[in-house]
C-alpha positions in Angstrom: -4.7 39.4 -4.2 -3.5 37.7 -7.3 -0.4 35.4 -7.2 1.8 37.6 -9.4 4.6 35.7 -11.1 6.6 38.5 -12.8 7.4 42.1 -12.5 8.1 44.9 -15.0 9.8 48.1 -13.7 10.0 51.5 -15.2 13.4 53.1 -14.7 13.5 56.9 -14.1 11.6 57.7 -11.0 11.0 54.1 -10.1 14.3 52.2 -9.8 16.6 55.2 -10.1 16.5 58.8 -9.0 17.9 60.4 -12.2 16.3 63.9 -11.8 19.4 65.8 -10.8 21.5 64.7 -13.8 18.5 65.3 -16.1 17.9 68.8 -14.6 21.5 69.8 -14.9 21.6 68.6 -18.5 18.4 70.5 -19.4 19.7 73.6 -17.8 23.0 73.3 -19.8 20.8 73.6 -22.9 18.7 76.5 -21.5 21.9 78.4 -20.7 23.2 77.9 -24.3 20.2 79.6 -25.7 19.7 82.2 -22.9 16.4 80.6 -21.8 15.2 80.5 -18.2 16.5 77.5 -16.3 14.3 75.0 -14.5 14.2 73.6 -11.0 14.1 69.8 -10.5 10.5 69.8 -9.4 9.5 71.3 -12.7 11.7 68.8 -14.6 10.0 65.9 -12.9 6.8 66.8 -14.8 8.6 66.8 -18.1 10.3 63.4 -17.9 8.8 60.2 -19.2 8.3 60.3 -23.0 11.8 60.4 -24.4 14.4 63.1 -24.9 12.6 64.9 -27.7 9.4 65.4 -25.7 11.5 66.4 -22.7 13.3 69.1 -24.5 10.1 70.4 -26.2 8.6 70.9 -22.7 11.7 72.5 -21.4 11.8 75.2 -24.1 9.8 78.4 -23.6 6.2 77.9 -24.7 6.6 80.2 -27.7 9.4 78.1 -28.9 7.8 74.7 -28.6 6.6 74.6 -32.2 10.0 75.3 -33.6 11.0 71.8 -34.8 14.5 72.8 -35.9 15.2 74.4 -32.5 13.9 71.2 -30.8 16.3 69.2 -33.0 19.2 71.4 -31.9 18.1 71.3 -28.3 17.9 67.5 -28.3 21.4 67.3 -29.8 22.8 69.6 -27.1 21.0 67.8 -24.4 22.3 64.4 -25.5 25.9 65.8 -25.4 25.4 67.2 -21.9 23.6 64.2 -20.5 26.2 61.8 -21.9 28.8 63.6 -19.7 26.5 63.8 -16.6 24.2 60.8 -16.5 26.3 59.0 -13.8 27.2 62.1 -11.7 24.3 62.2 -9.3 22.0 59.3 -10.3 21.4 56.7 -7.5 18.9 53.9 -6.8 16.1 55.0 -4.5 16.5 53.9 -0.9 15.3 50.4 -0.5 15.4 49.5 -4.2 18.6 47.5 -4.2 17.2 45.4 -1.4 13.9 45.0 -3.2 15.3 43.7 -6.5 17.8 41.5 -4.7 15.0 39.9 -2.7 12.8 39.4 -5.8 15.7 37.9 -7.7 16.5 35.6 -4.7 12.9 34.4 -4.9 13.3 33.6 -8.6 10.7 36.1 -9.8 11.3 37.1 -13.5 12.1 40.8 -13.7 12.3 43.2 -16.6 12.8 47.0 -17.2 10.7 48.9 -19.7 11.6 52.6 -20.2 11.0 55.4 -22.7 14.6 56.5 -22.0 17.1 56.1 -24.9 18.2 52.5 -25.0 21.9 53.0 -24.6 21.4 55.0 -21.4 18.9 52.5 -20.1 21.4 49.7 -20.7 24.3 51.6 -19.1 22.4 52.5 -16.0 21.1 49.0 -15.4 24.6 47.7 -15.9 26.0 50.2 -13.5 23.6 49.7 -10.6 22.0 46.3 -11.2 24.5 44.1 -13.1 23.9 41.3 -10.6 20.2 41.1 -11.4 19.3 38.6 -14.2 16.7 40.7 -15.9 14.7 38.9 -18.6 14.7 42.1 -20.7 16.0 45.7 -20.4 14.2 47.8 -22.9 14.7 51.5 -23.6 13.1 53.5 -26.4 13.0 51.4 -29.6 10.9 53.4 -32.1 13.6 53.1 -34.7 12.9 49.3 -34.5 9.2 49.8 -35.0 8.3 49.4 -31.3 6.2 52.4 -30.1 6.9 54.1 -26.8 4.9 53.7 -23.7 1.9 53.8 -23.0 1.6 51.5 -26.0 1.7 48.0 -24.6 3.8 46.4 -27.3 7.0 46.2 -25.3 5.3 45.1 -22.1 3.5 42.3 -24.0 6.8 41.3 -25.6 8.3 41.0 -22.1 5.3 38.9 -21.0 6.0 36.5 -23.9 9.7 36.3 -23.0 8.8 35.5 -19.4 6.2 32.9 -20.5 3.7 34.5 -18.1 0.2 35.7 -18.8 -0.1 39.5 -18.6 -2.7 39.3 -15.8 0.0 37.5 -13.7 2.5 40.4 -14.1 2.8 43.5 -12.0 3.7 46.7 -13.9 5.5 49.2 -11.6 6.1 52.8 -12.3 5.8 56.4 -11.1 3.7 58.1 -13.7 0.4 58.1 -15.7 2.4 56.8 -18.7 3.3 53.7 -16.7 -0.2 53.2 -15.3 -1.6 53.4 -18.8 1.0 51.0 -20.2 0.2 48.4 -17.6 -3.6 48.8 -18.1 -3.2 48.7 -21.9 -1.3 45.4 -21.5 -3.8 43.9 -19.2 -1.5 44.0 -16.2 -2.2 45.2 -12.7 -0.2 48.3 -11.8 1.8 49.6 -8.9 2.2 53.4 -8.7 5.2 54.4 -6.6 5.0 57.7 -4.7 8.8 58.2 -4.3 9.2 59.1 -8.0 8.6 62.0 -10.3 4.8 62.3 -10.0 2.3 62.4 -7.2 -0.3 60.0 -5.7 -3.2 61.9 -7.3 -1.8 61.3 -10.9 -1.3 57.6 -10.1 -4.8 57.2 -8.7 -6.5 59.1 -11.5 -4.8 56.8 -13.9 -6.1 53.7 -12.2 -3.2 52.3 -10.3 -4.2 49.0 -8.9 -2.0 49.5 -5.9 0.0 52.5 -4.5 3.4 51.8 -2.9 4.8 54.2 -0.4 8.1 52.4 0.0 9.8 49.7 -2.0 9.2 47.1 0.7 5.5 47.5 0.1 6.0 45.7 -3.2 7.2 42.5 -1.5 3.8 42.3 0.3 2.1 42.0 -3.2 4.1 39.0 -4.2 
């Protein structure tokens, strides 16, 4: 096992269980247009590539090529999620203890999410303000930084940490995260408590699988 010196976390489905607020906001939009609503298990498979891709997947299949409708749906979703995003969202059991222990050990930590940056910042401030993250990155395409699984943000974080990519663990719950870590030359941890399943994580070459947050401590 390598002596890992830094950790990069995904947000939704990894640190925070955000699915109920996301599902409620998606269904607000579906009800506006009279489209079928979604259960949270279905929404888990839609999350991970930004609000626009999320809403495209949430629309009925025959509507998913309607760019103007997608624009409207994203706008409606943003309004709803802005009202709801702190209603039901909580850290996963064991996560506060994990990040506290990692911070206590002086291990550099960061967050890299495809979620809109203002929500990423607000959620980290709400639940983890005590943690001295090296960086907290949400979606930054407007700044020329591509979304995951492009490794640009992960490699930027490695530079900020002053740690070689192969000495950093990239932790997430989806194939997007596993691909991001692999693309950045980082070993990956696929967490099974999030939005995807063990099969997806293994098929996308997770270096390790974590069943519980405390499993991550054993890798450091």
